[in-house]
C-alpha positions as CSV (number, residue, x, y, z in Angstrom):
1,M,37.2,-54.7,-117.8
2,K,36.2,-56.2,-114.5
3,I,33.2,-57.8,-116.1
4,S,35.3,-59.2,-118.9
5,M,37.7,-60.8,-116.3
6,R,34.9,-62.3,-114.3
7,G,33.5,-63.8,-117.5
8,S,36.9,-65.2,-118.5
9,A,37.3,-66.8,-115.1
10,A,33.9,-68.2,-115.2
11,R,34.5,-69.7,-118.7
12,S,37.9,-71.1,-117.4
13,A,36.3,-72.7,-114.4
14,T,33.5,-74.1,-116.5
15,S,36.0,-75.6,-118.9
16,M,37.9,-77.3,-116.0
17,R,34.8,-79.0,-114.6
18,P,34.7,-81.9,-117.1
19,H,38.4,-82.7,-116.5
20,A,38.0,-82.6,-112.7
21,T,34.9,-84.8,-113.1
22,M,36.9,-87.3,-115.3
23,R,39.8,-87.4,-112.8
24,A,37.4,-88.0,-109.9
25,G,35.7,-90.8,-112.0
26,R,39.1,-92.4,-112.6
27,I,40.0,-92.3,-108.9
28,A,36.7,-93.7,-107.9
29,G,37.2,-96.5,-110.5
30,M,40.7,-97.2,-109.2
31,L,39.4,-97.3,-105.6
32,A,36.5,-99.6,-106.6
33,G,39.0,-101.9,-108.4
34,L,41.3,-101.9,-105.3
35,F,38.4,-102.8,-103.0
36,A,37.3,-105.6,-105.4
37,L,40.9,-107.0,-105.5
38,T,41.1,-106.9,-101.7
39,A,37.8,-108.7,-101.4
40,A,38.8,-111.3,-104.0
41,C,42.1,-111.9,-102.1
42,A,40.2,-112.2,-98.8
43,M,37.7,-114.7,-100.4
44,A,40.4,-116.7,-102.2
45,P,40.8,-119.5,-99.6
46,V,37.0,-119.9,-99.3
47,Q,36.6,-120.0,-103.1
48,A,39.5,-122.4,-103.3
49,A,37.9,-124.8,-100.9
50,G,34.5,-124.4,-102.5
51,A,35.7,-125.1,-106.0
52,Y,38.3,-127.7,-104.9
53,P,38.8,-130.1,-106.5
54,D,38.1,-129.3,-110.1
55,K,40.7,-131.7,-111.6
56,P,42.2,-135.1,-110.7
57,I,44.2,-135.5,-107.5
58,R,47.4,-137.5,-107.2
59,I,48.5,-139.5,-104.2
60,I,52.2,-140.3,-104.4
61,V,53.2,-143.5,-102.6
62,P,57.0,-143.4,-102.3
63,V,57.4,-147.1,-101.9
64,A,56.7,-150.1,-104.1
65,A,53.1,-151.5,-104.6
66,G,51.9,-154.2,-102.3
67,G,52.8,-153.0,-98.8
68,T,50.7,-151.5,-96.1
69,V,51.2,-147.8,-97.2
70,D,50.1,-148.8,-100.8
71,L,47.1,-150.7,-99.5
72,V,45.9,-147.9,-97.3
73,A,46.5,-145.3,-100.0
74,R,44.4,-147.2,-102.6
75,L,41.5,-147.6,-100.2
76,V,41.7,-143.9,-99.4
77,A,41.9,-142.9,-103.1
78,K,38.9,-145.0,-104.0
79,G,36.7,-143.5,-101.2
80,L,38.1,-140.0,-101.7
81,S,37.1,-140.0,-105.4
82,E,33.5,-140.8,-104.3
83,E,33.4,-138.2,-101.5
84,L,34.9,-135.4,-103.7
85,H,33.4,-136.5,-107.0
86,Q,36.7,-136.3,-108.7
87,S,39.3,-138.8,-109.9
88,V,42.0,-139.7,-107.3
89,I,45.0,-141.5,-108.8
90,V,47.7,-143.4,-106.8
91,E,51.2,-143.3,-108.2
92,N,53.9,-145.5,-106.8
93,K,57.3,-143.8,-107.0
94,P,59.8,-145.9,-105.1
95,G,63.4,-145.2,-104.9
96,A,66.1,-144.3,-102.3
97,S,64.1,-145.8,-99.4
98,G,61.1,-143.6,-100.2
99,L,63.0,-140.3,-100.5
100,L,62.5,-139.8,-104.2
101,G,58.7,-139.7,-104.1
102,T,58.7,-137.7,-100.9
103,R,61.0,-135.0,-102.4
104,E,58.7,-134.8,-105.4
105,V,55.7,-133.9,-103.3
106,A,57.7,-131.4,-101.2
107,R,58.5,-129.5,-104.4
108,A,54.9,-129.8,-105.9
109,P,52.5,-126.9,-106.1
110,A,50.7,-126.2,-102.8
111,D,47.3,-126.5,-104.3
112,G,45.9,-129.8,-102.9
113,Y,46.3,-131.8,-106.1
114,T,49.5,-133.7,-105.1
115,L,49.4,-135.6,-101.8
116,L,51.8,-137.9,-100.1
117,A,51.0,-141.3,-98.4
118,V,53.6,-142.3,-95.9
119,A,54.5,-144.5,-92.9
120,N,56.3,-143.0,-89.9
121,T,59.7,-143.7,-91.6
122,F,58.8,-140.3,-93.3
123,A,59.5,-138.7,-89.9
124,S,62.6,-140.7,-89.1
125,A,64.5,-140.6,-92.4
126,P,66.0,-137.2,-92.0
127,Q,67.5,-138.3,-88.7
128,F,69.1,-141.5,-90.1
129,V,69.8,-140.7,-93.8
130,P,72.4,-138.0,-94.7
131,D,71.0,-135.5,-97.1
132,A,67.4,-136.8,-97.0
133,G,66.4,-133.7,-99.0
134,Y,63.3,-132.7,-97.0
135,D,62.2,-131.5,-93.6
136,P,59.1,-133.4,-92.4
137,I,57.8,-130.4,-90.5
138,A,58.8,-127.4,-92.6
139,D,58.1,-128.9,-96.0
140,F,54.7,-130.4,-95.5
141,A,51.2,-129.6,-94.4
142,P,49.8,-132.4,-92.2
143,V,46.4,-133.6,-93.4
144,T,45.6,-136.7,-91.3
145,Q,46.9,-139.9,-89.8
146,T,45.0,-142.8,-91.4
147,C,45.9,-145.8,-89.2
148,Q,48.2,-147.3,-86.6
149,I,49.9,-150.7,-87.0
150,P,51.2,-152.6,-84.0
151,M,54.6,-154.1,-84.3
152,V,55.6,-157.5,-82.8
153,L,58.9,-158.8,-81.5
154,V,59.4,-162.1,-83.2
155,A,62.1,-164.7,-82.7
156,N,63.4,-167.7,-84.6
157,P,62.1,-170.9,-82.9
158,T,65.7,-171.9,-82.1
159,V,66.1,-169.0,-79.7
160,P,65.5,-170.5,-76.3
161,Q,64.2,-167.3,-74.7
162,R,60.4,-167.3,-75.1
163,T,59.6,-164.1,-73.1
164,V,60.6,-160.5,-73.3
165,K,62.0,-160.6,-69.8
166,A,64.2,-163.6,-70.6
167,L,65.5,-162.1,-73.8
168,I,66.4,-158.9,-72.0
169,E,68.3,-160.9,-69.4
170,R,70.3,-162.7,-72.1
171,A,71.1,-159.6,-74.0
172,R,72.3,-157.8,-70.9
173,A,74.5,-160.8,-69.9
174,H,76.0,-161.0,-73.5
175,P,76.3,-157.6,-75.1
176,G,76.2,-157.7,-78.9
177,E,75.3,-161.4,-79.1
178,V,71.6,-161.0,-79.7
179,S,71.2,-160.2,-83.4
180,Y,68.2,-158.4,-84.9
181,A,67.1,-158.0,-88.5
182,S,65.7,-154.9,-90.1
183,S,65.1,-153.5,-93.6
184,G,67.7,-150.8,-93.0
185,V,68.8,-148.0,-90.8
186,G,65.8,-145.7,-90.0
187,S,63.2,-148.3,-90.9
188,T,60.4,-149.0,-88.5
189,G,61.9,-152.3,-87.3
190,Y,65.3,-150.7,-86.8
191,I,63.8,-147.8,-84.8
192,A,61.8,-150.2,-82.6
193,A,64.8,-152.3,-81.8
194,E,66.9,-149.2,-81.0
195,L,64.2,-147.9,-78.7
196,F,63.9,-151.3,-77.1
197,S,67.7,-151.4,-76.5
198,K,67.9,-147.9,-75.2
199,Q,65.0,-148.4,-72.7
200,A,66.2,-151.8,-71.6
201,G,69.8,-150.7,-71.2
202,L,71.3,-153.3,-73.5
203,K,73.3,-153.6,-76.8
204,M,72.2,-155.8,-79.7
205,L,73.8,-156.6,-83.0
206,S,72.0,-154.8,-85.9
207,V,71.8,-156.8,-89.2
208,S,70.5,-154.6,-92.0
209,Y,68.8,-155.8,-95.2
210,K,67.8,-154.1,-98.4
211,G,64.2,-155.1,-97.9
212,N,61.8,-156.4,-95.3
213,S,61.0,-159.7,-97.1
214,Q,64.8,-160.5,-97.1
215,A,65.0,-159.8,-93.4
216,L,62.0,-162.1,-92.7
217,T,63.5,-164.8,-94.9
218,D,66.8,-164.9,-92.9
219,L,64.9,-164.7,-89.6
220,V,62.8,-167.7,-90.5
221,G,66.0,-169.4,-91.7
222,G,67.8,-168.8,-88.5
223,Q,70.5,-166.5,-89.8
224,V,69.4,-163.8,-87.3
225,M,67.7,-164.2,-83.9
226,I,64.9,-161.6,-83.6
227,M,63.1,-158.9,-85.5
228,F,60.6,-156.1,-84.8
229,D,58.0,-156.3,-87.6
230,Q,54.5,-155.2,-88.3
231,V,51.9,-157.7,-87.2
232,S,50.3,-157.5,-90.7
233,T,53.4,-159.2,-92.2
234,S,54.8,-161.4,-89.4
235,G,51.4,-162.5,-88.1
236,I,51.1,-165.3,-90.7
237,Y,54.5,-166.7,-89.8
238,V,53.5,-166.7,-86.1
239,K,50.3,-168.5,-86.8
240,A,52.2,-171.0,-89.0
241,G,54.6,-171.8,-86.1
242,K,57.6,-170.5,-88.1
243,L,58.3,-167.6,-85.6
244,N,57.6,-167.1,-81.9
245,A,55.9,-163.9,-80.9
246,L,57.3,-162.4,-77.6
247,G,55.3,-159.2,-77.4
248,V,53.6,-156.4,-79.3
249,T,54.9,-152.8,-79.2
250,T,51.6,-151.1,-78.5
251,T,50.0,-150.4,-75.1
252,T,47.2,-152.7,-75.9
253,R,47.2,-156.2,-77.5
254,S,46.8,-156.7,-81.2
255,K,43.4,-158.0,-82.4
256,L,45.4,-160.1,-84.9
257,L,47.5,-161.8,-82.1
258,P,45.3,-161.5,-79.0
259,D,47.2,-164.1,-77.0
260,V,50.5,-162.2,-77.4
261,P,51.2,-159.8,-74.5
262,T,52.4,-156.2,-74.9
263,I,56.1,-155.7,-74.4
264,A,55.2,-153.4,-71.5
265,E,53.4,-156.1,-69.7
266,A,55.8,-158.8,-70.6
267,G,59.0,-157.4,-69.2
268,L,59.7,-153.8,-70.2
269,P,57.2,-151.5,-68.4
270,G,56.4,-148.2,-70.3
271,F,57.7,-149.4,-73.7
272,E,55.6,-148.3,-76.6
273,D,56.2,-148.0,-80.3
274,D,53.8,-148.3,-83.2
275,T,53.9,-147.4,-86.8
276,F,51.4,-144.9,-88.3
277,N,50.4,-144.2,-91.9
278,A,49.4,-140.7,-92.9
279,I,48.5,-138.3,-95.7
280,L,50.3,-135.0,-96.2
281,A,50.3,-132.1,-98.7
282,P,53.0,-129.7,-99.6
283,A,53.6,-126.8,-97.2
284,G,51.5,-123.8,-97.9
285,T,48.5,-125.7,-99.1
286,P,45.4,-123.5,-98.2
287,A,44.0,-124.4,-94.8
288,P,40.4,-124.8,-96.2
289,V,41.6,-127.3,-98.8
290,V,43.5,-129.2,-96.1
291,A,40.4,-129.3,-93.9
292,K,38.3,-130.5,-96.8
293,L,40.7,-133.3,-97.5
294,H,40.9,-134.2,-93.8
295,D,37.1,-134.5,-93.4
296,A,36.7,-136.5,-96.6
297,I,39.4,-139.0,-95.7
298,A,38.1,-139.4,-92.2
299,K,34.7,-140.3,-93.7
300,V,36.3,-142.9,-96.0
301,L,38.2,-144.5,-93.1
302,R,35.1,-144.8,-91.0
303,R,33.2,-146.7,-93.6
304,P,32.5,-150.2,-92.3
305,E,33.9,-151.8,-95.5
306,T,37.2,-149.8,-95.2
307,E,37.6,-150.7,-91.6
308,A,36.8,-154.4,-92.3
309,V,39.6,-154.7,-94.9
310,L,42.2,-153.0,-92.6
311,T,41.2,-154.8,-89.4
312,K,41.7,-158.1,-91.1
313,Q,45.3,-157.1,-91.7
314,G,45.8,-156.2,-88.1
315,I,45.7,-152.5,-89.0
316,E,43.8,-150.1,-86.6
317,V,41.9,-147.3,-88.4
318,K,42.7,-144.1,-86.6
319,P,42.1,-140.8,-88.4
320,S,43.3,-137.7,-86.6
321,E,40.7,-135.4,-85.1
322,S,42.1,-132.5,-87.1
323,P,45.1,-131.6,-89.3
324,A,46.6,-129.8,-86.2
325,A,46.2,-132.9,-84.1
326,F,48.1,-134.9,-86.6
327,G,50.7,-132.2,-86.8
328,A,51.3,-132.6,-83.1
329,I,51.7,-136.4,-83.5
330,L,54.2,-135.8,-86.3
331,K,56.2,-133.3,-84.2
332,R,56.4,-135.7,-81.3
333,A,57.6,-138.5,-83.6
334,V,60.3,-136.4,-85.1
335,E,61.5,-135.4,-81.6
336,K,61.5,-139.1,-80.5
337,Y,63.6,-140.2,-83.5
338,R,66.1,-137.4,-83.0
339,A,66.8,-138.7,-79.5
340,I,67.9,-142.1,-80.8
341,D,71.7,-142.7,-81.0
342,H,72.6,-144.9,-84.0
343,E,75.4,-146.4,-86.0
344,T,75.0,-146.9,-89.7
345,A,75.1,-150.6,-90.6
346,P,75.8,-151.8,-94.2
347,A,72.8,-153.5,-95.8
348,K,73.0,-157.2,-96.7
349,S,72.0,-158.1,-100.3
């Protein structure tokens, strides 16, 4: 009887071994699959950067073609396609002062295939425009600054004050009398004028237009007295004698207008304001992809032929040292614009 029981137990144990072996095999297989999945997830950013890009890239320009943002974006796109061996397409999507195209990129997949080309109005718009629809810090991954563009304080030739110091004295003596043109609340010209007013302790009359060309036309015609504008667009009027240049907004003189002093040296020490252009991606874009874009764009901007085209327009090529470095610049700009008190002025048609 005992022998029979031992034999039965032995047969039972023997019959269980294949099932135990199968379960152990399944567990081992599951663990192997888990380890493989974990390794794949860990390697995903590296693989994404290595394979990127494997399809065309879009650069959205949220303003009309022909301006500085568009010019720089197209130069970047051409060189970037050569560096990355992939098509890079520029799409102009103007509307709502650049907000429509900007919002589109904020909502785009964070995969590095939809980028945004902007000026620093991108950082100021949420401060001046109700319901701008995006946060310049939270909704975007900074890639790089591309360039800086000095602005110049220009005046109609009928304005008797020919220096920054004299203009400040007049504006202080007659609050609200000195009128300045801009292409709207939150535009680069508007911001420069408001910073100038705040630092100099004076009040000027804001005259807002629907576009920069309209503002320049009325300035040349004498309907307004002064304007802060990019040297790349006002420089031709200064050289033609149609406008007087009182000072540039950067800490160093413009190569396009070397005889024009800085505003800081001409009557308002410490004043500085320039416009920057930049490339951004949607927030959440993998860091290796952002780094690859940054390095490729920097190479494009440092090409002699690229720099020659931009320098001729008075534009200083200035890529950021890293995405993080540009992120710091962007954050400082947002903080600066938030400190500006402003009143909304209706735009002239």
